[in-house]
C-alpha positions as CSV (number, residue, x, y, z in Angstrom):
1,M,-0.2,0.1,-0.1
2,G,3.1,2.3,0.0
3,M,2.5,3.4,3.9
4,M,5.8,2.1,4.7
5,E,9.5,2.6,3.8
6,S,12.0,-0.3,4.1
7,V,14.4,0.1,7.0
8,D,18.2,-0.8,7.0
9,L,18.4,-2.7,10.2
10,K,22.4,-3.1,10.2
11,K,22.7,0.6,9.5
12,A,19.7,1.7,12.2
13,F,21.8,-1.0,14.7
14,Q,24.9,0.6,14.2
15,N,23.9,4.0,15.6
16,L,22.4,2.6,18.9
17,Y,24.1,2.7,22.2
18,F,23.4,-0.1,24.5
19,D,23.2,0.3,28.3
20,I,23.7,-2.8,30.6
21,A,22.2,-1.8,33.5
22,G,25.2,-3.3,35.6
23,D,24.1,-7.2,34.4
24,P,27.1,-9.1,33.2
25,V,25.3,-11.4,31.3
26,A,24.1,-8.6,29.2
27,L,27.6,-7.4,28.7
28,D,28.4,-10.9,27.2
29,M,25.6,-10.8,25.1
30,L,25.9,-7.2,23.7
31,L,29.5,-7.5,22.9
32,S,28.6,-10.7,20.6
33,V,26.5,-8.4,18.5
34,A,27.6,-4.5,19.2
35,G,30.9,-2.8,19.5
36,E,32.4,-2.6,22.8
37,E,32.7,1.6,21.8
38,K,28.6,1.2,21.9
39,I,28.1,-0.2,25.3
40,V,27.4,2.2,28.5
41,Y,27.2,1.3,31.7
42,G,23.7,2.2,33.6
43,S,22.9,1.1,37.2
44,D,18.8,0.7,36.5
45,F,18.3,2.9,39.7
46,P,15.9,3.1,41.0
47,H,14.3,0.0,39.7
48,S,17.2,-2.2,41.2
49,P,17.7,-1.6,44.7
50,A,21.1,-0.3,45.8
51,R,22.5,-3.9,47.0
52,V,21.9,-5.6,43.9
53,I,23.5,-2.5,41.8
54,L,26.5,-2.9,43.9
55,A,26.9,-6.4,43.5
56,K,26.4,-6.6,39.6
57,K,29.2,-3.8,39.4
58,K,31.8,-5.7,41.6
59,H,31.4,-8.9,39.6
60,L,32.1,-6.3,36.5
61,D,35.1,-4.6,38.6
62,E,36.5,-8.2,39.5
63,N,36.1,-9.9,36.5
64,P,39.4,-9.9,34.6
65,K,37.4,-10.6,31.1
66,Y,36.2,-7.2,31.6
67,Q,39.0,-5.1,32.9
68,K,40.2,-3.7,29.2
69,L,36.7,-2.5,28.5
70,L,35.6,-0.8,32.1
71,R,37.0,2.5,31.0
72,K,35.1,2.5,28.0
73,I,32.1,1.3,29.6
74,Y,32.1,3.4,32.6
75,G,32.8,6.9,30.9
76,E,34.6,7.2,27.7
77,N,31.6,5.7,25.4
78,E,29.3,8.0,27.1
79,K,31.1,11.3,26.1
80,I,31.3,9.7,22.8
81,C,27.4,9.3,22.4
82,L,26.5,12.8,24.0
83,G,29.3,14.3,21.3
84,E,31.4,15.4,24.1
């Protein structure tokens, strides 16, 4: 009916930033589909209680697998996302 235009999903997906909401499982999943420069940290507060947020952040901070990514996820990517 000509009411909808086609969308280049791959291109649209490349413009998105993803908030891991403190969940290490989400980080592993996102790394499989998005570049590490497109992932930012978000605590999901106030939805998640502070004790849950701190436990998830501690898991990220203490996991050697994520050490090279944490600087980007905790701040550098946000600056890029906001155009700073």
